[in-house]
C-alpha positions, -999 to 999 in steps of 0.1 A, spaced: -128 502 10 -146 470 -9 -130 436 1 -143 405 -20 -136 365 -19 -154 347 -48 -149 307 -58 -135 308 -96 -158 294 -125 -187 292 -98 -187 330 -91 -199 318 -50 -193 342 -30 -179 341 -1 -168 374 13 -183 409 3 -176 436 25 -179 473 21 -162 496 46 -147 538 51 -115 539 55 -117 565 86 -103 558 119 -132 559 143 -122 552 178 -159 547 193 -172 530 164 -184 495 173 -175 462 159 -202 443 142 -197 410 134 -207 380 101 -206 344 99 -205 330 69 -214 293 67 -213 271 33 -218 237 32 -222 218 -3 -219 186 10 -199 165 41 -165 170 26 -168 208 13 -176 238 34 -165 274 41 -167 286 72 -157 328 76 -162 350 109 -158 389 97 -155 414 126 -159 448 102 -158 487 115 -145 518 101 -110 514 84 -107 474 100 -120 439 88 -111 409 107 -112 374 82 -109 341 103 -115 315 72 -117 281 71 -117 263 35 -126 226 25 -129 214 -8 -132 180 -23 -112 193 -54 -90 217 -58 -106 252 -58 -87 285 -64 -103 316 -46 -101 347 -62 -99 380 -34 -98 415 -41 -95 446 -21 -100 478 -42 -86 505 -22 -49 515 -3 -46 485 28 -20 472 49 -25 435 59 -13 414 86 -16 377 73 -13 344 96 -12 313 77 -24 279 94 -24 257 60 8 245 37 5 241 1 -18 268 -10 -6 283 -45 -3 318 -46 -2 343 -70 -5 380 -62 -6 411 -85 24 438 -82 37 416 -50 63 388 -56 48 362 -35 64 328 -23 48 302 -48 30 277 -17 22 289 13 38 276 46 20 268 76 22 285 107 37 313 92 32 353 93 39 386 73 27 422 68 23 437 34 12 468 20 -10 472 -18 -30 499 -36 -51 472 -54 -50 442 -41 -58 407 -64 -49 376 -54 -58 338 -63 -52 311 -42 -54 276 -53 -67 252 -26 -59 216 -26 -86 187 -25 -90 174 12 -67 200 25 -82 219 55 -74 256 50 -72 283 75 -59 317 76 -68 353 96 -64 379 81 -66 418 98 -70 443 69 -68 480 77 -69 512 59 -38 535 60 -55 559 82 -62 533 109 -28 513 109 -11 551 111 -30 554 142 -20 524 158 15 533 147 37 566 144 45 566 105 79 579 115 90 553 136 122 541 126 115 503 137 96 501 100 108 530 84 118 513 49 84 496 50 64 532 57 84 548 31 68 523 5 35 527 20 35 568 14 50 564 -19 20 538 -29 43 508 -38 29 475 -29 52 455 -4 64 430 21 75 441 51 101 415 50 111 388 19 100 358 35 73 350 58 82 339 89 72 311 115 47 320 142 66 326 180 42 318 205 33 350 214 18 352 180 -1 323 182 -11 330 219 -25 364 206 -42 350 174 -57 321 193 -70 352 220 -85 366 189 -105 341 178 -120 328 207 -130 368 219 -168 364 227 -167 402 245 -196 427 229 -201 461 220 -174 489 230 -152 463 251 -152 443 223 -136 473 199 -114 478 226 -101 444 232 -94 437 190 -76 469 189 -53 464 215 -50 426 204 -41 441 169 -15 465 183 -2 437 201 4 416 175 19 446 155 46 443 184 52 409 178 56 409 141 79 438 142 100 423 168 105 391 146 108 403 114 126 435 123 146 439 156 162 402 150 166 400 113 162 371 97 194 348 101 172 319 86 181 335 47 216 321 51 208 287 60 197 261 31 162 260 24 166 221 29 178 230 65 157 257 70 127 231 65 139 204 87 146 234 115 106 239 110 101 205 116 118 206 145 99 236 158 63 215 147 77 186 165 81 207 200 48 225 196 28 194 189 37 177 223 61 204 246 45 178 279 68 150 264 95 169 242 124 146 229 160 152 241 184 173 220 196 134 202 166 124 196 151 153 183 184 153 157 176 120 145 140 127 139 147 155 118 179 144 106 199 171 110 228 169 133 231 181 168 252 214 162 232 224 126 201 220 150 214 241 179 233 268 156 204 268 132 173 268 153 185 298 176 192 319 141 159 311 129 136 317 157 157 335 182 156 312 209 177 279 219 156 244 220 155 242 261 141 281 259 116 272 235 101 245 254 100 267 285 78 292 263 54 267 250 49 255 284 47 288 303 14 298 278 0 267 278 0 272 319 -12 314 316 -43 296 288 -49 276 317 -49 298 347 -68 326 327 -99 299 316 -97 286 352 -100 251 341 -68 239 365 -53 242 399 -15 247 401 -8 207 408 -30 201 376 -14 228 356 22 218 361 11 183 351 -8 196 319 27 215 314 47 183 313 63 187 349 59 160 375 72 180 403 50 214 415 79 230 426 102 228 396 67 242 378 64 266 402 101 280 398 96 281 364 71 299 361 82 325 387 115 329 369 94 336 332 67 356 342 86 373 375 58 358 402 43 326 413 17 308 398 -8 314 430 -1 348 425 -8 352 392 -41 331 398 -53 356 423 -45 388 400 -65 372 367 -96 362 389 -95 400 403 -92 413 366 -117 390 348 -139 399 382 -136 437 370 -137 433 334 -170 415 340 -187 443 363 -169 467 335 -190 451 308 -227 462 326 -221 495 324 -218 494 281 
C-alpha cells in the first residue's frame, strides 16, 4: 500500500509511505515526524505511526494563502477519519463527500483506490487524524460477518467505495478522549503497538455506536437548526465548568428551548445536562490519570464548588469513588511502567 500527499503545483511531498497489507500482531510501530516551515505563518506538521497494514496520520496544516493538498492511497483501505477543522473544500473520487468539512466530526470509509483533493483556506489552522487500515488489518479487529456493520462490510467485500454513514457526525466525549490518548501516546516498542491497536479498537466501538446503533436522527432536523445544535454543543465543550442555563443556551444559539432539548437528544443521544456531566467526568478522569490534581482540586477544575457533590457525581458515573479511582490508576501506571522494562 502506497500513501502519498502532496501540495498541488509545488509538488512538495507531505506524506510518502509504503507498507505491506498483511496483519502482523507482533510487528513494531515506527514513528516518522514531518515538519516543513516556509515562513512564520506557513507550516506543515505531521506525525506518522506505521506498521504492516496500518498507518496513523496526525497532520496539521497552516498556510498564508489558499492551497490544495492531493491525497492518494493506491490499494484497498478502510479509513477512520477524524476532522478537527471546518470549511476545507473536499473532493474525493468514487465517494460522494460533503463539499465542506465540519469541525470535530468523524466517519469511516472504504475505497479501492483513494484520490482526493482538499482546498485549505488561507490563515486557517487545519488538523485531521486519519487511521488507514488494510482490509486484512481491519477484519482482524472486527469480524466481517458482524451485523453491526453488515451493509458496510458487504460493500467492502464487493470492492465498492462507500461511507459507513452518509454524513460526518459530531465527536462524542468518548471519541474526543480516545483520540487525545492516541495523539499524546509516549509509549515505546511492543507496548506502543499493543496500546495503539487497543485504542483503535476502542475508537471503532465508539464510532459504530454513534453511526449505527443510534441512527442519525439529525437527518430529520433542518440544516439551520442542526448547525445551531452543533453550536450549543461547542459552547458546552468550550467551558463546561461554567455552563449557561438552558434558557441562556437557548438565547445564545437563537433556538427555542423545546427544539434545543428535543434536538440535542436526537442528534447527540443525550440530554444537555447529561452531556455536561460527561464532559466534566471525562476531564476528571484525565486529571486523575495525569496525577496533576487532588480530588478537591479536580472538583473545582470540573466546575463543582462542593467536593461531596463532585464525589457523588463521579461515583454515579463511573461506579466507584474518585479516591478509589486514583488508587487504582496509580497501581495500573506502576505495573505498566514495570512491564515496559520487560521489552
